[in-house]
DRENDO-1510 file (C-alpha; in Angstrom, 1 decimal, always signed):
<recs>
REC; n; res; u; v; w
REC; 1; MET; -9.8; +38.3; +3.9 .
REC; 2; PRO; -12.8; +40.6; +4.0 .
REC; 3; VAL; -12.2; +44.1; +5.5 .
REC; 4; SER; -15.4; +43.5; +7.6 .
REC; 5; TRP; -13.4; +41.2; +9.7 .
REC; 6; PRO; -10.9; +43.4; +11.5 .
REC; 7; LYS; -8.1; +41.6; +13.4 .
REC; 8; PRO; -8.1; +42.3; +17.1 .
REC; 9; ARG; -5.2; +44.2; +18.6 .
REC; 10; LYS; -5.2; +41.9; +21.6 .
REC; 11; PHE; -6.5; +38.4; +22.2 .
REC; 12; ASP; -8.2; +36.7; +25.1 .
REC; 13; ARG; -6.5; +33.3; +24.4 .
REC; 14; ASN; -3.5; +31.9; +22.6 .
REC; 15; LEU; -5.6; +29.0; +21.5 .
REC; 16; ILE; -9.3; +27.9; +21.5 .
REC; 17; VAL; -10.0; +24.2; +20.8 .
REC; 18; ILE; -13.5; +23.3; +19.7 .
REC; 19; GLY; -14.4; +19.7; +20.6 .
REC; 20; ALA; -13.3; +17.5; +23.5 .
REC; 21; GLY; -12.7; +14.2; +21.8 .
REC; 22; ALA; -9.3; +12.6; +21.4 .
REC; 23; ALA; -7.9; +15.4; +19.1 .
REC; 24; GLY; -9.3; +18.2; +21.2 .
REC; 25; LEU; -8.1; +16.8; +24.5 .
REC; 26; VAL; -4.6; +16.3; +23.2 .
REC; 27; SER; -4.5; +19.7; +21.6 .
REC; 28; SER; -5.6; +21.5; +24.8 .
REC; 29; TYR; -3.2; +19.4; +26.9 .
REC; 30; ILE; -0.2; +20.3; +24.6 .
REC; 31; ALA; -1.1; +23.9; +24.7 .
REC; 32; ALA; -1.4; +23.9; +28.5 .
REC; 33; MET; +2.0; +22.2; +28.9 .
REC; 34; ALA; +3.5; +24.8; +26.7 .
REC; 35; LYS; +2.0; +27.4; +29.1 .
REC; 36; ALA; -0.3; +28.9; +26.4 .
REC; 37; LYS; -3.6; +30.3; +27.6 .
REC; 38; VAL; -6.1; +27.7; +26.1 .
REC; 39; THR; -9.8; +27.2; +26.3 .
REC; 40; LEU; -11.5; +23.9; +25.4 .
REC; 41; VAL; -15.1; +24.1; +24.3 .
REC; 42; GLU; -17.4; +21.0; +24.3 .
REC; 43; ALA; -21.2; +21.0; +24.0 .
REC; 44; HIS; -21.8; +17.4; +25.2 .
REC; 45; ASP; -19.6; +14.9; +27.0 .
REC; 46; MET; -15.9; +15.1; +27.5 .
REC; 47; GLY; -14.1; +12.3; +25.8 .
REC; 48; GLY; -16.1; +12.6; +22.6 .
REC; 49; ASP; -17.2; +9.6; +20.6 .
REC; 50; CYS; -14.3; +7.4; +21.6 .
REC; 51; LEU; -15.2; +7.3; +25.3 .
REC; 52; ASN; -18.9; +7.5; +25.1 .
REC; 53; THR; -20.1; +5.7; +22.0 .
REC; 54; GLY; -17.1; +4.4; +20.2 .
REC; 55; CYS; -13.8; +2.7; +21.2 .
REC; 56; VAL; -14.5; +2.2; +24.8 .
REC; 57; PRO; -18.0; +0.8; +24.8 .
REC; 58; SER; -17.4; -1.3; +21.7 .
REC; 59; LYS; -14.3; -2.9; +23.2 .
REC; 60; ALA; -16.2; -3.6; +26.4 .
REC; 61; LEU; -18.9; -5.2; +24.4 .
REC; 62; LEU; -16.4; -7.3; +22.4 .
REC; 63; LYS; -14.8; -8.6; +25.6 .
REC; 64; SER; -18.2; -9.8; +27.0 .
REC; 65; ALA; -18.9; -11.4; +23.6 .
REC; 66; ARG; -15.5; -13.1; +23.6 .
REC; 67; VAL; -16.0; -14.5; +27.1 .
REC; 68; ALA; -19.4; -15.9; +26.0 .
REC; 69; HIS; -17.8; -17.5; +23.0 .
REC; 70; SER; -14.9; -18.9; +25.0 .
REC; 71; ALA; -17.3; -20.4; +27.6 .
REC; 72; ARG; -19.3; -22.2; +24.8 .
REC; 73; ASP; -15.9; -23.4; +23.4 .
REC; 74; ALA; -14.5; -24.4; +26.8 .
REC; 75; ALA; -14.8; -28.2; +26.2 .
REC; 76; ARG; -12.1; -27.9; +23.7 .
REC; 77; TYR; -9.8; -27.0; +26.6 .
REC; 78; GLY; -11.0; -29.8; +28.9 .
REC; 79; ILE; -13.4; -27.5; +30.8 .
REC; 80; GLU; -17.1; -28.3; +31.1 .
REC; 81; THR; -19.3; -25.2; +31.8 .
REC; 82; GLY; -22.8; -26.4; +31.0 .
REC; 83; GLU; -25.2; -24.2; +29.1 .
REC; 84; VAL; -24.0; -20.6; +28.7 .
REC; 85; THR; -26.5; -17.9; +29.4 .
REC; 86; VAL; -26.0; -14.3; +28.5 .
REC; 87; ASP; -27.4; -11.8; +31.0 .
REC; 88; PHE; -27.7; -8.9; +28.5 .
REC; 89; PRO; -28.7; -6.2; +30.9 .
REC; 90; ARG; -25.5; -7.0; +33.0 .
REC; 91; VAL; -23.4; -6.9; +29.8 .
REC; 92; MET; -24.7; -3.4; +29.1 .
REC; 93; GLN; -24.3; -2.4; +32.7 .
REC; 94; ARG; -20.7; -3.5; +32.6 .
REC; 95; ILE; -20.2; -1.3; +29.5 .
REC; 96; ARG; -21.5; +1.7; +31.4 .
REC; 97; ASP; -19.3; +0.8; +34.4 .
REC; 98; VAL; -16.2; +0.7; +32.1 .
REC; 99; ILE; -17.1; +4.2; +30.7 .
REC; 100; THR; -17.5; +5.5; +34.2 .
REC; 101; ALA; -14.1; +4.1; +35.3 .
REC; 102; ILE; -12.3; +5.7; +32.3 .
REC; 103; GLU; -14.2; +9.0; +32.4 .
REC; 104; PRO; -11.9; +10.7; +35.0 .
REC; 105; HIS; -9.0; +10.4; +32.4 .
REC; 106; ASP; -11.0; +12.8; +30.1 .
REC; 107; SER; -12.8; +14.9; +32.8 .
REC; 108; ILE; -13.2; +18.6; +33.2 .
REC; 109; GLU; -11.6; +18.3; +36.6 .
REC; 110; ARG; -8.5; +16.6; +35.2 .
REC; 111; TYR; -8.0; +19.1; +32.4 .
REC; 112; THR; -8.7; +22.1; +34.6 .
REC; 113; GLY; -6.0; +20.8; +36.9 .
REC; 114; LEU; -3.6; +20.6; +33.9 .
REC; 115; GLY; -4.3; +24.3; +33.2 .
REC; 116; VAL; -7.0; +24.1; +30.5 .
REC; 117; GLU; -10.0; +26.3; +30.8 .
REC; 118; CYS; -13.0; +23.9; +30.0 .
REC; 119; VAL; -16.2; +25.5; +28.9 .
REC; 120; THR; -19.4; +23.6; +28.3 .
REC; 121; GLY; -21.5; +25.0; +25.5 .
REC; 122; TYR; -22.0; +25.3; +21.7 .
REC; 123; ALA; -19.2; +27.1; +20.0 .
REC; 124; ARG; -19.8; +29.2; +16.8 .
REC; 125; ILE; -17.0; +31.1; +15.2 .
REC; 126; VAL; -18.5; +34.5; +14.3 .
REC; 127; ASP; -15.3; +35.9; +12.6 .
REC; 128; PRO; -11.8; +34.5; +12.0 .
REC; 129; TRP; -10.7; +35.4; +15.6 .
REC; 130; THR; -13.9; +35.3; +17.6 .
REC; 131; VAL; -16.0; +32.5; +19.0 .
REC; 132; ASP; -19.4; +32.8; +20.6 .
REC; 133; ILE; -20.2; +30.1; +23.2 .
REC; 134; ALA; -23.9; +29.4; +23.9 .
REC; 135; LYS; -24.3; +27.8; +27.3 .
REC; 136; ALA; -27.0; +25.6; +28.7 .
REC; 137; ASP; -28.3; +28.2; +31.1 .
REC; 138; GLY; -29.0; +30.6; +28.2 .
REC; 139; SER; -26.0; +32.8; +28.8 .
REC; 140; SER; -23.2; +33.2; +26.3 .
REC; 141; GLN; -19.5; +34.0; +26.3 .
REC; 142; ARG; -17.5; +35.6; +23.5 .
REC; 143; LEU; -13.7; +35.1; +23.3 .
REC; 144; THR; -11.0; +36.0; +20.8 .
REC; 145; ALA; -8.0; +33.8; +20.1 .
REC; 146; LYS; -4.7; +34.0; +18.2 .
REC; 147; ALA; -5.3; +30.5; +16.8 .
REC; 148; PHE; -8.0; +27.8; +16.7 .
REC; 149; VAL; -8.0; +24.0; +16.5 .
REC; 150; ILE; -11.2; +22.6; +15.1 .
REC; 151; ALA; -11.7; +19.0; +16.5 .
REC; 152; THR; -15.5; +18.5; +16.1 .
REC; 153; GLY; -15.2; +14.9; +15.0 .
REC; 154; ALA; -17.5; +12.9; +12.7 .
REC; 155; ALA; -21.0; +11.5; +12.7 .
REC; 156; PRO; -22.4; +8.2; +11.1 .
REC; 157; VAL; -23.4; +8.4; +7.5 .
REC; 158; VAL; -27.0; +7.5; +6.9 .
REC; 159; PRO; -27.5; +6.8; +3.2 .
REC; 160; PRO; -30.8; +8.0; +1.6 .
REC; 161; ILE; -32.4; +4.5; +1.3 .
REC; 162; PRO; -36.2; +4.6; +0.9 .
REC; 163; GLY; -37.8; +4.0; +4.3 .
REC; 164; VAL; -34.7; +4.6; +6.3 .
REC; 165; GLU; -36.1; +7.6; +8.3 .
REC; 166; GLU; -39.2; +5.6; +9.3 .
REC; 167; SER; -37.2; +2.4; +10.1 .
REC; 168; GLY; -36.0; +3.3; +13.6 .
REC; 169; TYR; -32.5; +2.5; +12.5 .
REC; 170; LEU; -29.5; +2.5; +14.9 .
REC; 171; THR; -26.0; +3.7; +14.4 .
REC; 172; SER; -22.7; +3.1; +16.3 .
REC; 173; GLU; -23.7; +6.2; +18.3 .
REC; 174; THR; -27.3; +5.5; +19.2 .
REC; 175; LEU; -27.2; +1.7; +19.7 .
REC; 176; TRP; -25.9; +1.9; +23.2 .
REC; 177; GLU; -28.9; +3.8; +24.6 .
REC; 178; GLU; -31.3; +1.5; +22.8 .
REC; 179; MET; -29.5; -1.7; +23.9 .
REC; 180; ALA; -29.4; -0.5; +27.5 .
REC; 181; THR; -33.2; -0.9; +27.7 .
REC; 182; ARG; -33.3; -4.4; +26.3 .
REC; 183; LYS; -33.5; -7.7; +28.3 .
REC; 184; ALA; -31.8; -9.6; +25.5 .
REC; 185; ALA; -29.8; -9.0; +22.4 .
REC; 186; PRO; -32.0; -8.6; +19.3 .
REC; 187; LYS; -33.1; -11.9; +17.9 .
REC; 188; ARG; -32.6; -10.8; +14.4 .
REC; 189; LEU; -30.1; -8.0; +13.7 .
REC; 190; ALA; -29.3; -6.6; +10.3 .
REC; 191; ILE; -26.1; -4.6; +9.9 .
REC; 192; LEU; -25.4; -2.4; +6.8 .
REC; 193; GLY; -21.7; -2.0; +6.2 .
REC; 194; GLY; -18.8; -4.5; +6.2 .
REC; 195; GLY; -16.1; -2.2; +7.4 .
REC; 196; PRO; -14.4; -2.4; +10.8 .
REC; 197; ILE; -17.5; -1.2; +12.8 .
REC; 198; GLY; -19.9; -3.5; +11.0 .
REC; 199; CYS; -17.6; -6.6; +11.3 .
REC; 200; GLU; -16.9; -6.0; +15.0 .
REC; 201; LEU; -20.6; -5.5; +15.9 .
REC; 202; ALA; -21.7; -8.4; +13.8 .
REC; 203; GLN; -19.4; -10.8; +15.6 .
REC; 204; ALA; -20.2; -9.4; +19.0 .
REC; 205; PHE; -23.9; -9.6; +18.7 .
REC; 206; GLN; -23.8; -13.0; +17.1 .
REC; 207; ARG; -21.8; -14.3; +20.1 .
REC; 208; LEU; -24.3; -12.6; +22.5 .
REC; 209; GLY; -27.3; -14.4; +21.0 .
REC; 210; SER; -28.5; -12.5; +17.9 .
REC; 211; GLN; -28.8; -13.9; +14.5 .
REC; 212; VAL; -26.8; -11.4; +12.5 .
REC; 213; THR; -27.1; -10.6; +8.8 .
REC; 214; LEU; -24.1; -8.5; +7.6 .
REC; 215; VAL; -24.8; -6.7; +4.3 .
REC; 216; GLU; -22.0; -5.2; +2.2 .
REC; 217; MET; -22.4; -3.8; -1.3 .
REC; 218; ALA; -18.7; -4.3; -2.3 .
REC; 219; ASP; -17.3; -7.7; -3.4 .
REC; 220; ARG; -15.6; -8.3; +0.0 .
REC; 221; LEU; -15.6; -7.1; +3.6 .
REC; 222; MET; -12.9; -4.7; +5.1 .
REC; 223; LEU; -11.9; -3.0; +1.8 .
REC; 224; LYS; -9.0; -1.1; +3.4 .
REC; 225; GLU; -7.4; -4.2; +4.6 .
REC; 226; ASP; -5.3; -6.9; +3.0 .
REC; 227; ALA; -7.5; -9.2; +0.9 .
REC; 228; ASP; -6.2; -12.4; +2.6 .
REC; 229; ALA; -6.9; -10.8; +6.0 .
REC; 230; ALA; -10.4; -9.9; +5.0 .
REC; 231; ALA; -11.0; -13.4; +3.7 .
REC; 232; LEU; -10.0; -15.0; +6.9 .
REC; 233; VAL; -12.2; -12.7; +9.0 .
REC; 234; THR; -15.1; -13.4; +6.6 .
REC; 235; GLU; -14.7; -17.1; +6.9 .
REC; 236; THR; -14.6; -16.8; +10.7 .
REC; 237; LEU; -17.8; -14.8; +10.8 .
REC; 238; LYS; -19.5; -17.4; +8.6 .
REC; 239; GLN; -18.3; -20.3; +10.8 .
REC; 240; GLU; -19.8; -18.5; +13.9 .
REC; 241; GLY; -23.2; -18.2; +12.2 .
REC; 242; VAL; -23.2; -14.7; +10.8 .
REC; 243; ASP; -25.1; -14.5; +7.5 .
REC; 244; VAL; -22.6; -12.6; +5.4 .
REC; 245; ARG; -24.1; -11.0; +2.2 .
REC; 246; ILE; -21.4; -9.4; +0.0 .
REC; 247; ARG; -22.3; -7.8; -3.3 .
REC; 248; HIS; -25.7; -7.0; -1.9 .
REC; 249; LYS; -27.1; -3.5; -2.3 .
REC; 250; ALA; -29.7; -2.2; +0.2 .
REC; 251; VAL; -32.8; -1.2; -1.8 .
REC; 252; ARG; -35.3; -0.1; +0.8 .
REC; 253; LEU; -36.4; -0.6; +4.4 .
REC; 254; ASP; -40.0; -1.7; +4.6 .
REC; 255; SER; -42.4; -0.8; +7.5 .
REC; 256; GLY; -42.7; -4.5; +8.4 .
REC; 257; LYS; -39.1; -4.6; +9.7 .
REC; 258; GLN; -37.7; -5.9; +6.4 .
REC; 259; LEU; -34.5; -4.9; +4.6 .
REC; 260; VAL; -34.9; -5.4; +0.9 .
REC; 261; VAL; -31.5; -6.1; -0.8 .
REC; 262; GLU; -30.5; -6.7; -4.4 .
REC; 263; ALA; -27.9; -9.1; -5.7 .
REC; 264; GLU; -27.3; -10.1; -9.3 .
REC; 265; GLY; -30.5; -8.4; -10.4 .
REC; 266; LYS; -32.7; -10.2; -7.9 .
REC; 267; GLN; -34.3; -8.8; -4.8 .
REC; 268; SER; -34.8; -10.5; -1.5 .
REC; 269; ALA; -35.9; -9.5; +2.0 .
REC; 270; ILE; -34.1; -9.8; +5.3 .
REC; 271; ALA; -36.3; -9.7; +8.3 .
REC; 272; TYR; -34.9; -8.0; +11.4 .
REC; 273; ASP; -35.8; -6.7; +14.8 .
REC; 274; GLU; -33.1; -4.0; +14.8 .
REC; 275; VAL; -31.0; -2.6; +12.0 .
REC; 276; ILE; -27.7; -0.9; +12.4 .
REC; 277; ILE; -26.3; +1.4; +9.8 .
REC; 278; ALA; -22.5; +1.3; +9.7 .
REC; 279; VAL; -21.5; +2.4; +6.2 .
REC; 280; GLY; -19.1; +5.1; +7.2 .
REC; 281; ARG; -18.7; +8.5; +9.0 .
REC; 282; LYS; -18.7; +12.1; +7.8 .
REC; 283; ALA; -17.1; +15.2; +9.2 .
REC; 284; ARG; -19.1; +17.3; +11.6 .
REC; 285; VAL; -18.8; +20.8; +10.0 .
REC; 286; SER; -22.2; +22.3; +10.3 .
REC; 287; GLY; -23.3; +24.7; +13.0 .
REC; 288; PHE; -19.9; +26.0; +14.0 .
REC; 289; GLY; -19.6; +29.0; +11.6 .
REC; 290; LEU; -17.1; +27.2; +9.5 .
REC; 291; GLU; -19.2; +27.3; +6.3 .
REC; 292; GLU; -19.8; +31.0; +6.6 .
REC; 293; LEU; -16.0; +31.5; +6.8 .
REC; 294; GLY; -15.6; +29.6; +3.5 .
REC; 295; LEU; -13.7; +26.8; +5.2 .
REC; 296; VAL; -15.9; +23.9; +4.1 .
REC; 297; VAL; -15.8; +22.5; +0.6 .
REC; 298; ASP; -18.2; +19.7; -0.4 .
REC; 299; GLY; -19.0; +18.9; +3.2 .
REC; 300; ARG; -15.4; +18.7; +4.3 .
REC; 301; MET; -12.8; +21.0; +5.8 .
REC; 302; ALA; -10.3; +22.1; +3.1 .
REC; 303; ILE; -6.8; +21.8; +4.8 .
REC; 304; ASP; -3.2; +21.7; +3.7 .
REC; 305; ALA; -0.4; +19.2; +4.6 .
REC; 306; LYS; +0.1; +21.1; +7.9 .
REC; 307; LEU; -3.5; +20.8; +8.8 .
REC; 308; ALA; -4.2; +24.5; +8.3 .
REC; 309; THR; -7.3; +25.8; +6.6 .
REC; 310; ALA; -7.5; +28.7; +4.1 .
REC; 311; MET; -7.2; +30.9; +7.2 .
REC; 312; PRO; -3.7; +30.0; +8.3 .
REC; 313; HIS; -4.4; +30.4; +12.0 .
REC; 314; ILE; -7.3; +28.0; +12.0 .
REC; 315; PHE; -6.2; +24.3; +12.2 .
REC; 316; VAL; -8.1; +21.0; +12.0 .
REC; 317; ALA; -7.4; +17.6; +13.7 .
REC; 318; GLY; -9.2; +14.3; +14.2 .
REC; 319; ASP; -12.1; +12.8; +12.3 .
REC; 320; VAL; -13.3; +16.2; +11.0 .
REC; 321; ALA; -10.0; +16.5; +9.1 .
REC; 322; GLY; -11.1; +13.5; +7.0 .
REC; 323; ASN; -7.6; +12.0; +6.6 .
REC; 324; GLN; -8.3; +9.0; +8.9 .
REC; 325; GLN; -10.8; +8.0; +11.5 .
REC; 326; LEU; -8.7; +6.6; +14.3 .
REC; 327; THR; -8.4; +7.7; +17.9 .
REC; 328; HIS; -4.7; +7.4; +17.9 .
REC; 329; GLY; -4.6; +9.1; +14.5 .
REC; 330; ALA; -6.6; +12.0; +16.0 .
REC; 331; SER; -4.0; +12.4; +18.8 .
REC; 332; HIS; -1.3; +12.2; +16.2 .
REC; 333; GLU; -2.9; +15.0; +14.2 .
REC; 334; ALA; -3.5; +17.0; +17.3 .
REC; 335; TRP; +0.2; +17.3; +17.9 .
REC; 336; TYR; +0.8; +18.7; +14.4 .
REC; 337; ALA; -2.2; +21.1; +14.5 .
REC; 338; THR; -1.3; +22.4; +18.0 .
REC; 339; VAL; +2.4; +22.9; +17.5 .
REC; 340; ASN; +1.8; +24.5; +14.1 .
REC; 341; ALA; -0.8; +26.8; +15.7 .
REC; 342; LEU; +1.3; +27.9; +18.6 .
REC; 343; ALA; +4.7; +28.0; +16.8 .
REC; 344; ARG; +3.6; +30.3; +14.0 .
REC; 345; PRO; +5.4; +31.9; +12.2 .
REC; 346; PHE; +8.7; +30.4; +13.4 .
REC; 347; LYS; +8.2; +26.7; +12.8 .
REC; 348; SER; +5.8; +24.3; +11.2 .
REC; 349; TYR; +5.5; +20.6; +10.4 .
REC; 350; LYS; +3.8; +18.6; +7.7 .
REC; 351; ALA; +1.6; +15.8; +9.2 .
REC; 352; ASP; +3.2; +12.4; +8.7 .
REC; 353; TYR; +0.9; +9.4; +8.1 .
REC; 354; ARG; +3.4; +6.9; +6.8 .
REC; 355; VAL; +3.5; +4.9; +10.0 .
REC; 356; LEU; +0.0; +5.1; +11.3 .
REC; 357; PRO; -1.4; +1.7; +12.4 .
REC; 358; ARG; -5.0; +0.6; +12.4 .
REC; 359; VAL; -6.7; -2.4; +14.1 .
REC; 360; THR; -10.1; -4.1; +13.5 .
REC; 361; TYR; -10.9; -5.8; +16.8 .
REC; 362; THR; -12.7; -8.9; +15.5 .
REC; 363; ASP; -11.5; -12.3; +16.7 .
REC; 364; PRO; -9.0; -12.8; +15.2 .
REC; 365; GLU; -7.9; -9.2; +15.1 .
REC; 366; VAL; -6.6; -7.5; +12.0 .
REC; 367; ALA; -3.8; -5.0; +12.4 .
REC; 368; SER; -1.9; -3.2; +9.7 .
REC; 369; VAL; +0.6; -0.4; +9.2 .
REC; 370; GLY; +2.1; +1.1; +6.0 .
REC; 371; LEU; +1.2; -0.4; +2.6 .
REC; 372; THR; -1.0; -3.4; +1.8 .
REC; 373; GLU; -0.3; -5.3; -1.4 .
REC; 374; ALA; -3.2; -3.7; -3.1 .
REC; 375; GLU; -2.1; -0.2; -2.1 .
REC; 376; ALA; +1.5; -0.9; -3.3 .
REC; 377; ALA; +0.2; -2.2; -6.6 .
REC; 378; ALA; -2.1; +0.8; -7.1 .
REC; 379; LYS; +0.7; +3.2; -6.5 .
REC; 380; GLY; +3.1; +1.3; -8.7 .
REC; 381; ILE; +5.5; +0.5; -5.8 .
REC; 382; SER; +7.5; -2.6; -6.3 .
REC; 383; TYR; +7.8; -4.9; -3.2 .
REC; 384; ASP; +8.7; -8.3; -1.9 .
REC; 385; VAL; +6.3; -10.1; +0.3 .
REC; 386; THR; +7.1; -12.4; +3.2 .
REC; 387; ARG; +4.4; -14.4; +5.1 .
REC; 388; TYR; +4.6; -16.4; +8.3 .
REC; 389; ASP; +1.5; -18.5; +9.2 .
REC; 390; ILE; +0.4; -18.4; +12.8 .
REC; 391; ASP; -0.5; -22.1; +12.8 .
REC; 392; ASP; +3.3; -22.7; +13.2 .
REC; 393; LEU; +3.6; -20.5; +16.3 .
REC; 394; ASP; +4.0; -22.5; +19.5 .
REC; 395; ARG; +2.1; -20.0; +21.7 .
REC; 396; ALA; -0.8; -19.9; +19.3 .
REC; 397; ILE; -0.9; -23.7; +19.3 .
REC; 398; ALA; -0.8; -23.8; +23.1 .
REC; 399; ASP; -3.6; -21.2; +23.3 .
REC; 400; GLY; -5.7; -23.0; +20.8 .
REC; 401; GLU; -5.9; -19.9; +18.5 .
REC; 402; ALA; -3.6; -21.0; +15.7 .
REC; 403; GLN; -5.2; -19.1; +12.9 .
REC; 404; GLY; -3.8; -16.0; +11.0 .
REC; 405; PHE; -0.6; -14.8; +9.6 .
REC; 406; VAL; +2.1; -12.1; +9.6 .
REC; 407; LYS; +2.6; -10.6; +6.2 .
REC; 408; ILE; +5.5; -8.1; +5.6 .
REC; 409; LEU; +6.2; -6.0; +2.5 .
REC; 410; THR; +9.7; -4.9; +1.9 .
REC; 411; VAL; +11.7; -3.0; -0.6 .
REC; 412; PRO; +12.8; -5.4; -3.4 .
REC; 413; GLY; +16.2; -7.0; -2.4 .
REC; 414; LYS; +16.3; -5.1; +0.9 .
REC; 415; GLU; +15.1; -5.5; +4.4 .
REC; 416; ARG; +13.4; -2.1; +4.8 .
REC; 417; ILE; +9.8; -2.5; +5.7 .
REC; 418; LEU; +7.1; -0.9; +3.5 .
REC; 419; GLY; +4.1; -2.3; +5.4 .
REC; 420; ALA; +2.8; -5.1; +7.4 .
REC; 421; THR; -0.5; -6.9; +8.1 .
REC; 422; ILE; -1.1; -9.2; +11.1 .
REC; 423; VAL; -4.1; -11.5; +11.6 .
REC; 424; ALA; -4.1; -13.1; +15.0 .
REC; 425; SER; -5.8; -13.1; +18.4 .
REC; 426; HIS; -3.4; -10.4; +19.6 .
REC; 427; ALA; -2.6; -8.6; +16.4 .
REC; 428; GLY; -3.3; -5.2; +17.9 .
REC; 429; GLU; -0.5; -5.7; +20.4 .
REC; 430; MET; +1.8; -7.4; +18.0 .
REC; 431; ILE; +1.7; -4.7; +15.4 .
REC; 432; ALA; +3.4; -2.2; +17.8 .
REC; 433; GLU; +6.8; -3.8; +17.2 .
REC; 434; LEU; +6.5; -3.4; +13.5 .
REC; 435; VAL; +5.3; +0.2; +13.9 .
REC; 436; PHE; +8.4; +0.9; +16.0 .
REC; 437; ALA; +10.6; -0.7; +13.4 .
REC; 438; MET; +9.1; +1.3; +10.5 .
REC; 439; ARG; +9.1; +4.6; +12.5 .
REC; 440; HIS; +12.8; +4.2; +13.2 .
REC; 441; ASN; +13.9; +2.7; +9.9 .
REC; 442; LEU; +14.9; -0.6; +11.5 .
REC; 443; THR; +15.3; -3.6; +9.1 .
REC; 444; LEU; +14.1; -7.1; +9.4 .
REC; 445; GLY; +17.6; -8.1; +10.4 .
REC; 446; LYS; +17.3; -5.8; +13.4 .
REC; 447; LEU; +13.9; -7.3; +14.2 .
REC; 448; MET; +15.5; -10.8; +14.1 .
REC; 449; ALA; +18.3; -9.7; +16.4 .
REC; 450; ALA; +15.9; -8.7; +19.2 .
REC; 451; ILE; +15.5; -11.4; +21.8 .
REC; 452; HIS; +11.8; -12.4; +22.1 .
REC; 453; SER; +10.5; -14.2; +25.1 .
REC; 454; TYR; +9.3; -17.8; +24.6 .
REC; 455; PRO; +6.5; -18.6; +24.1 .
REC; 456; THR; +4.9; -15.4; +23.1 .
REC; 457; TRP; +2.7; -14.1; +20.3 .
REC; 458; SER; +5.4; -11.5; +19.3 .
REC; 459; GLU; +7.7; -14.2; +18.3 .
REC; 460; ALA; +5.7; -14.4; +15.1 .
REC; 461; ASN; +7.2; -11.1; +14.0 .
REC; 462; LYS; +10.7; -12.5; +14.5 .
REC; 463; PHE; +9.8; -15.7; +12.6 .
REC; 464; ALA; +8.4; -13.7; +9.7 .
REC; 465; ALA; +11.7; -11.9; +9.5 .
REC; 466; GLY; +13.4; -15.3; +9.6 .
REC; 467; GLN; +11.2; -16.5; +6.7 .
REC; 468; TYR; +12.6; -13.5; +4.7 .
REC; 469; ARG; +16.1; -14.6; +5.4 .
REC; 470; LEU; +15.3; -18.3; +4.7 .
REC; 471; ALA; +14.0; -17.5; +1.3 .
REC; 472; ARG; +17.2; -15.7; +0.5 .
REC; 473; LYS; +19.8; -18.0; +2.1 .
REC; 474; PRO; +23.3; -17.6; +0.6 .
REC; 475; GLU; +23.5; -21.0; -1.2 .
REC; 476; ARG; +27.0; -20.5; -2.7 .
REC; 477; LEU; +28.4; -19.6; +0.7 .
REC; 478; GLN; +26.6; -22.6; +2.2 .
REC; 479; ARG; +28.2; -24.9; -0.4 .
REC; 480; LEU; +31.7; -23.5; +0.4 .
REC; 481; ALA; +31.0; -23.9; +4.2 .
REC; 482; GLN; +30.0; -27.6; +3.6 .
REC; 483; ARG; +33.2; -28.3; +1.7 .
REC; 484; TRP; +35.2; -26.6; +4.5 .
REC; 485; PHE; +33.5; -28.7; +7.2 .
REC; 486; ASP; +33.9; -31.9; +5.1 .
REC; 487; TRP; +37.6; -31.2; +4.8 .
REC; 488; GLN; +37.9; -30.5; +8.6 .
REC; 489; ARG; +36.5; -34.0; +9.3 .
REC; 490; GLY; +39.2; -35.5; +7.0 .
</recs>
């Protein structure tokens, strides 16, 4: 470490957290509960992307879209609703109301009450132990800390497509402000990117009245997910009217509101009123002094298994860490980063991602944990696969939502779970049982032994475990039992 950066003899804080999204909030909360003196710095809104432009508004949008879809489909359940009209301004107002209702959970008042010093301003680390905070009123505050947690999040990736800067494109962050001013959903909406964000927005806006074209350069949607799961979601989107264009590369955005794409060497144009770019997210690392400290490599924070940077008292958590982009994953990392920061040099932990679930909130939802078949094959891990189809589940049949499956990967010849994928209307809730089982090394037999209420969606997990046993029934023992019972009858 350069001699020009002398270490202070005394520190103002035990921990300074930069960024008040999911990771930053959890980090500062843990530090406060441990009675450390902690300062949380946020330049914009408390709650970060998740509350203001991500998880919360998108799920509120999806709910309105699902209600609209259910109303149109009501006749299937013996209910006549007449023509369904979407009041788009009221949909957007409801989203703002939802954010307002949840805001207190992430507010300055709440965290101040918990013992966290919350400072609004732009933080810049000026040396390994000192941060300068520029406030809105033009004043500044300089603080030193024994340790830091960097939780600055991520921003949407905007690829350098010709014409993109002039196109007026939207992202998952900017679309909410734009849509709030509209009287109706865009008539023609183009979405670049077939990942979770792209698929969720495509289905939502299609259901709310847009004609959506979803463009993905790869050979299928949802590349991180099980191929069967992605295929089912793709088919559902198509059935609902989404124009799904896989293996299509965006070539340029013309001034006449046209997206030019190329497939199999041929170009075609997609007319749109709005275009949303959802091709991924990149770590927010610029403007915080991190590059000047040498902590950024190729646009990412260089961190070890304990979430520490090259400077062992500076830790990273959440989207900026680049390991995953999930709110609950950010909270998970925040525990490791904060405990490692505060417990130095006595104790440290390696971040464990083995049992980190993820959910795509399309309808049906896709939830997964652990390995998919493709991941297991790529890593050379042998596995057995068991599948239970949702169309056999009584509750799904009663609800009229009998599509999807539960797929479980296990160690060959054993009941230990390596991974699971669920496609179902309530997959995000159902996966929790399998996450619990994997986290605590519970076998499929233990899952079967748990009494599940009837009729419920979670029974599908038990039935999947039953499918495993059925495929491996002890035929020799069954033959002996049959002979015994035959003998008993004389």
